[in-house]
C-alpha positions in Angstrom: -20.6 -50.5 204.2 -21.0 -54.2 205.1 -19.4 -55.2 201.8 -16.3 -53.1 202.5 -16.0 -54.5 206.0 -16.3 -58.1 204.6 -13.6 -57.4 202.0 -11.3 -55.8 204.6 -11.8 -58.8 206.9 -11.2 -61.2 204.1 -8.0 -59.4 203.1 -6.7 -59.6 206.7 -7.4 -63.3 206.9 -5.6 -64.0 203.6 -2.5 -62.2 205.0 -2.2 -64.5 208.0 0.6 -67.0 207.6 -0.3 -70.7 207.9 2.0 -72.9 209.9 4.6 -74.7 207.9 4.2 -78.4 207.1 7.9 -79.1 207.3 10.8 -78.5 209.6 12.9 -75.7 207.9 14.7 -74.3 210.9 16.4 -71.2 209.5 17.3 -72.9 206.3 15.1 -70.9 204.0 16.4 -67.6 205.4 20.1 -68.4 205.2 19.7 -70.1 201.8 18.2 -66.8 200.5 21.0 -64.8 202.1 23.6 -67.2 200.7 22.3 -66.6 197.2 22.4 -62.9 197.7 25.8 -62.9 199.5 27.5 -66.3 199.0 29.1 -67.9 202.1 31.8 -70.4 202.1 30.9 -74.1 202.3 32.2 -74.4 205.8 29.7 -71.9 207.2 26.8 -73.6 205.3 28.1 -77.0 206.6 28.1 -75.8 210.2 24.6 -74.4 209.9 23.1 -77.4 208.2 24.8 -79.8 210.6 23.3 -77.9 213.6 19.8 -77.9 212.0 19.9 -81.6 211.2 21.4 -82.6 214.5 18.8 -80.7 216.4 16.0 -82.1 214.2 17.1 -85.7 214.6 17.7 -85.5 218.3 14.1 -84.4 219.1 12.4 -87.7 218.2 10.1 -88.5 215.4 6.5 -89.0 216.5 5.5 -85.5 217.3 7.5 -83.4 214.8 7.1 -82.2 211.3 9.1 -84.0 208.6 12.4 -82.5 207.4 11.7 -80.0 204.6 12.2 -81.3 201.0 15.8 -80.9 199.9 17.5 -80.4 203.2 19.1 -83.8 203.4 20.1 -83.6 199.7 21.7 -80.2 200.3 23.6 -81.5 203.2 24.7 -84.5 201.1 25.9 -82.2 198.4 28.0 -80.2 200.9 29.5 -83.5 202.2 30.4 -84.5 198.7 32.1 -81.2 198.2 34.1 -81.9 201.4 35.1 -85.3 200.0 32.9 -87.2 202.5 31.2 -89.3 199.9 30.1 -92.2 202.1 28.4 -89.7 204.4 26.8 -88.0 201.4 25.3 -91.3 200.3 23.7 -91.7 203.8 22.0 -88.3 203.5 20.9 -88.8 199.8 19.4 -92.1 201.0 17.5 -90.3 203.8 16.2 -87.7 201.3 15.1 -90.5 199.0 13.3 -92.3 201.8 11.5 -89.2 203.1 10.7 -87.8 199.7 10.1 -90.8 197.2 9.5 -88.3 194.4 13.2 -87.5 194.5 14.2 -91.1 193.8 15.5 -90.6 190.3 17.6 -87.6 191.3 18.9 -89.1 194.5 19.8 -92.3 192.8 21.9 -90.2 190.4 23.5 -88.4 193.2 24.2 -91.6 195.1 25.8 -93.1 192.0 28.0 -89.9 191.6 29.0 -90.1 195.2 29.9 -93.8 194.9 32.1 -93.1 191.8 33.8 -90.2 193.6 34.3 -92.4 196.7 35.9 -95.2 194.6 38.1 -92.7 192.9 39.3 -91.1 196.2 40.1 -94.5 197.6 42.3 -95.2 194.6 44.0 -91.9 195.1 42.3 -90.2 192.1 40.6 -86.8 192.0 37.9 -86.0 194.5 
């Protein structure tokens, strides 16, 4: 009987959710929903802008770091909107916060720079 009680208690404790290490906001939920039922970029842009603005306005010392990929996702949405210089800013933030993303973020920064030069010359975005 004690063994069953111990297993039951262990099962209950394993089911408890641990607090998140990162600031996700509702990103994980709406990203999943977007994969199931794609939204337009404008809706994603509004939601990510709100999340990032709220996160950055709180002050850094006592908050969790921004979740991996959020700044990069926002930069990608900015590039799709033709806001390449702003995209570079967020790719740089992602790279600074998550150094393991350096190679990928450098590639995205280079792509945004090329797109920005092309748009300034009147070429395709």
